[in-house]
C-alpha positions, 0 to 999 in steps of 0.5 A, spaced: 779 466 126 783 460 123 785 462 115 780 459 111 773 461 114 775 468 113 771 469 105 778 474 101 783 468 104 780 463 103 778 464 096 784 466 094 786 460 097 782 455 094 783 458 088 791 457 087 789 449 089 784 449 085 787 453 079 795 449 081 790 442 082 789 444 074 796 446 071 798 440 074 792 435 071 793 437 064 803 438 065 801 430 068 796 428 062 801 431 057 808 429 059 806 424 064 802 419 062 803 419 056 809 417 056 809 412 062 806 405 065 798 406 068 799 405 075 804 412 075 800 415 070 795 414 074 798 416 081 800 423 077 792 424 075 791 422 082 794 427 086 792 433 084 784 430 085 788 429 092 790 435 095 784 439 093 779 434 096 784 435 102 783 442 102 776 442 102 776 437 108 780 442 113 777 447 110 771 444 112 774 442 117 776 449 119 768 453 119 764 447 122 771 448 129 771 455 129 762 456 128 764 460 122 759 462 117 760 456 112 760 457 105 754 456 100 753 449 097 750 454 091 757 454 088 757 446 087 753 448 082 757 449 077 760 441 079 753 440 077 753 442 071 759 441 068 757 432 069 750 434 067 753 435 060 759 432 060 752 426 061 748 428 057 753 430 051 758 426 051 763 427 045 770 424 042 775 425 038 774 423 032 781 419 032 778 416 038 771 414 035 773 407 032 770 410 026 778 414 023 780 413 016 785 418 018 789 413 022 787 407 020 786 405 028 781 403 031 784 404 039 786 409 042 793 407 044 794 405 037 793 412 035 798 415 039 
């Protein structure tokens, strides 16, 4: 059986890939995106997402080609819940809301 079709190994590998992607997003957003051009910042922030998506495609392909039992779709409920919360209760940090008296600016770029 391929590695990504075995429950423990696939779960552990998936956890490492997603956790590494989150760390890469945080580091990329803090260290690179604020100090470089927009094109480079977008590349740095998109790259971890592409890697995680590629991992998911490879795992789906291995499960499908080996006729293994696919994972339950219920694990996607966390993503759907996060999207709903993000869309229903959007929050904007005070300095970026446009009504800041602290920085005296109305745009995020001017505030930074």
